[in-house]
N, C-alpha and C positions, 0 to 999 in steps of 0.2 A: 663474717658471721651473718647468717640468714636472719632476716627480721622475723619476729615471732609469728607474724601472720602466715608464714610458710610452714609452721610446725604442724605436727600431726593433728593436734586437737583444736586448732584455731583456724579462723579464716572467715572472710565475708563470702557467703556461699551463694553460688549462682545456679539457677535451675536451667539446665541446658536443653532438656527435652530431647536427648539423643537416644539412639539405639531403639527406636520404635520398630514395631513389627514391619518387616519388609525393607528396613533401611539398609544401605550398603555397609560393608564391613568398615569398622572404624580403626584408626591407627593405634599403634601401641603407645601407651602413656609412659614417659620416661622419668617423670618426677612424681613419685607416689609415696605417701605415708601409709603403710599397711596397718590397719587397726584391728586389734583383738580386744574382746571384752570378756569378763567373767563376773556376772552379776547374780545376786540372789534377791528375789522378790518375796516379801513376807506379808501375807494377808491375814485378816482376822480368822481365828479358829472358831470352833463350835461354842455354843453357849447353852447353859442349863441353869435351872433354879431348883434348889431342894426345899424351898419354903422359908429358909432363913438366910441362905447365901446365894449370891450370883456367882456362877462358876464359868470361867473362861478357859477354854482349852488353849494349848500351845499354838502359836501362829502356824499357818500353812505355808510351807516354803516351796518356791519354784526357782530352780536354777535356770539361768539364761546365758547362753554362750554366743559367740560370734556366729556359729552355725545356725542357731535359733533365729537370730536377727536376719541372717541371709535368707533363710527359708521364708520368713514373714515378708521380707522385702520383695522376694520373687513373686509371691502370691499377690501382693499389693500392686506391683508394677504390671503384672499380667492383667489384673482387674482394671487397671487404668489404661490398658492397651499400649503401654510404653515398652513392653517386653513380650516376646512371642511365646513364652512358656511360663508355667507356674512354678518352675524350679530352675536354679542356675546349674551349670555344668560342674562336675567334680573339679575341685581346685579353685573355685571362685573365691575371691578375696574382697573384703570391705576395705576401702581406702579413701584418703583425701588426696585430690589432685593438687599437687604443689603449684601448678601453673595458675589456676584460677580459684582454688579453695573449695571446689565442689566435692561433696561426698558422693562417691561412685562405687560401683561393683565392677571388678575386672576379672578376666579369666586367668588361668595359670601362666599365660604369657604376657600379662599386664595389658591386655587389649580391652578396651572399654566395652562393657556389656550394657550398662544403663546408669544414668545419673539418678540418684535416689534422694537428692537434697531437698525435694519437696516434702519428704517424710522425715528424714533424719538430718540433723545439723550438729555441728560441733563449734561452739562459740567460746570466746575468751573475754576476760575482764580487761581493764585498761592499764593495770599496774604490772609492768614487765621488769623483773629484778634479775640483773645479769651479773655474773662473776666470770673472771677469766681475762684473756688478752685478745684485743681486737686491733687489726691493722688500720692505721690512719689512711693508708693509700688505697686498700681494697675494700675495707669494711668487713673482711672475713676474720673468722676465728684464727688465732695464731698460737697453737693450732686448735685449742679446745676452749669452749665456753659452756657454762651451765646457766639456764634460765628457769625462773620460777614464775608461774602465772596461773591464775584461777580459771578453770575451764568448766564447760557444761556440755554434756551430751543430751540432746533432746530428740525424742522419737514421738511422732504423732501421725497415725494413719486413720484417725477417726473420720476423715472425709472420704475414705475409700469405700466404694460400694462392694460388699462381699457378704457371703453367708458365714455363720459361725463355724461351719465345718472346716474352713481353711485355716483357722487360727491354731497356733501351737499351745495356747492356753486352754485348759479344760473348760468346757462350756462355751468357748468361742467369744466373739464380741470384739469391739474396737480396742486398740491399745494406744495408750498415751502415757509417757513418763519422762522424767529427766533424772540424771545423776550428775553431781558436780563435785569438784575437788581440786586440790593443788597439783598442777602438772609440773614435773621436773623434766626439762628438755636439755639433753646433752648433745652438743654439736662439735664435729671435727671437720675442718676444711683443709684441703691440700693447697700448696702454692700454685697459683695460676700458671699455666704453660702457654704455649703458642695460641694466639687467638683469644686469650683470657679464659681458657677452659680449665676448670678445676673440679675436684670430686668432693662432695659433701655427704657426710653420714650423720644421722641424728637418731636419737631414741627418746621416746616420751614415756612417762610413767605417772599414772594417777593411782596410788595404792589404796587410798581410803575414800573412794567416791561414795556419795550417799544422795538419796533423793526420794521421790515418791511418784505415784501414778495410779492408773486404774485400767482394768481390762474387763470389758463387758459389764461395767458398773461396779466391779469389785475393786475396792481400794487396797493399795499395798504401799509399803515402804521398800526402798531399794538400797542395797549396799554392794560394794564390789570394787573391781579394778578395771582400768583402761590402759592398754599398752599400745605402743606404736614404734615402727622402725622405718627408716628412710635411707636410701642410698641412691645418689643421683650425680650424673655428670652435668655440670652447669656452665654457663658462660657468664663471665663477669660483666656487669652492666656498667658502662662508663657514664658518670653523671654528665648531663647537658646543662649548659649555662642558660 
């Protein structure tokens, strides 16, 4: 069974500073948790007063998808000179690198485009609740386990110098928010073969994430879901004395 720090939504995140403009091609990443989000931001609606009543309109809703976050991250990393374009190529994916926990953007072939963990992080609580069977010998799931852990997605590009015209929110401005919730991680491990190589698949699901933030000084509350999928060929690590 993989430790929860290798799951989609958790990890100690390292800022690698890779894929800067003019940098050489980077290798394919073989252990990735692909992240998808579906969020709704609701900000204060209009206000009026008729002389006796304060009248508040319905909240203003803004849907935020993985594509929206990728668009914003491309603009941010371009402004920081960490990426040579203000947009990512078609097929780009948001992911967590299972090797070191960094939040990254990869292309359709899972080749690293840029590390974005200075702006976006995925962190976890300390209480990891496990059910299922785990091998005493390998520490792997035999064959399935389920883990429950509290996680938080954090996004903050308020330090990035840019004009309002490059933001996906009407009116522009800096974006900072978090959403948190209970992550359910389902893992399946194969039996290790020659050289200790085994295949691991996992899926993460936060169905009722909630949080808050602001864009260009406009406050909002956030709800939605975070999903992830991982499929990797790994090598069993033999403990050392």
